[in-house]
C-alpha positions in Angstrom: 4.7 215.2 -19.1 5.0 214.8 -22.7 0.4 216.6 -22.3 2.1 219.7 -19.6 5.1 221.1 -21.7 2.4 221.1 -25.3 -0.1 222.0 -23.1 2.9 224.8 -22.4 4.2 225.7 -25.2 0.6 227.9 -26.4 0.5 231.3 -25.9 -2.9 231.8 -25.9 -3.1 228.7 -23.1 -0.1 230.5 -20.3 -2.6 233.8 -20.7 -5.5 231.4 -20.0 -3.6 229.8 -17.4 -2.6 232.8 -15.9 -6.7 234.0 -15.4 -6.8 231.9 -13.9 -4.5 232.9 -11.2 -7.3 234.5 -9.3 -10.1 233.6 -10.2 -12.4 230.6 -12.2 -14.1 232.1 -14.6 -16.3 230.1 -17.7 -15.2 229.2 -20.9 -17.4 232.5 -21.9 -15.5 234.2 -20.2 -12.4 233.6 -21.0 -13.6 233.7 -25.0 -14.6 237.8 -24.3 -10.3 238.0 -23.1 -9.2 236.5 -27.0 -9.4 237.1 -31.2 -10.8 233.5 -31.6 -13.7 231.8 -31.7 -15.2 230.5 -28.5 -15.1 227.0 -30.2 -10.9 227.5 -30.7 -10.5 228.6 -26.4 -12.5 225.2 -26.4 -10.4 223.0 -27.9 -7.3 224.9 -25.8 -10.2 224.2 -22.1 -9.8 221.3 -23.5 -6.1 220.4 -24.0 -5.2 222.4 -20.6 -8.0 219.8 -18.8 -6.5 217.2 -20.3 -2.5 217.4 -19.1 -4.0 218.0 -15.5 -3.6 221.8 -15.6 -7.0 223.0 -15.3 -10.8 221.3 -14.0 -13.9 221.9 -15.0 -17.0 222.1 -13.2 -20.8 221.9 -14.2 -23.2 224.5 -12.7 -26.2 225.9 -14.3 -25.5 226.2 -17.9 -22.6 227.5 -17.7 -18.9 225.4 -17.0 -16.3 227.3 -14.9 -11.9 226.2 -15.0 -10.5 226.3 -12.7 -5.8 226.2 -12.0 -5.2 222.6 -10.6 -3.3 224.4 -6.6 -1.5 220.8 -6.9 -0.3 220.1 -10.3 3.6 220.0 -10.7 3.0 222.7 -13.1 0.8 224.8 -12.2 3.2 225.5 -9.4 6.3 225.7 -12.6 3.6 227.6 -14.6 3.5 230.6 -11.6 7.0 230.3 -11.2 7.6 231.1 -14.5 5.4 233.9 -14.8 6.8 235.8 -11.3 9.6 236.6 -14.9 7.5 237.1 -17.6 6.2 240.7 -18.6 2.8 239.4 -20.4 1.4 237.4 -17.3 1.7 240.9 -15.0 -1.5 242.4 -16.4 -3.3 238.7 -16.9 -2.9 238.1 -13.4 -3.6 241.6 -12.1 -7.2 241.4 -14.4 -8.0 238.1 -12.2 -7.3 239.2 -9.0 -10.4 241.8 -10.2 -12.2 240.0 -10.7 -12.2 237.4 -8.1 -11.8 240.6 -5.6 -15.6 241.7 -7.1 -17.0 238.4 -7.1 -18.5 237.3 -3.3 -16.2 235.2 -2.4 -18.4 231.7 -2.9 -19.3 233.4 -6.2 -16.9 231.5 -8.3 -13.5 233.9 -6.6 -11.0 232.1 -4.9 -10.0 234.0 -1.2 -6.6 232.1 -0.4 -5.1 233.6 -3.3 -3.8 237.7 -2.2 -3.8 239.8 -6.0 -0.7 240.6 -6.5 
């Protein structure tokens, strides 16, 4: 549980989770949304993965990240994001990304856009 709280203590990591709400993203796609280095984003992703909040899968030369849907912490984070004004636009962007991709292309179709 310590790892989960540590992971959720960072604004950047909470924003990454919001971006992954509706779409799987590569590390590069995530990094493009932040004004920090790619290596810093990779460190944040590693912390989220070690906490069991995200999982990664290598597809070709890219690593794709997605939320772990059965994680209690992700369930709580999703609830908290409903009242967080920062996450709304990020989740909307995530839904737009998912809608622009074919069903097999990494976007998840199981969550309706907000």
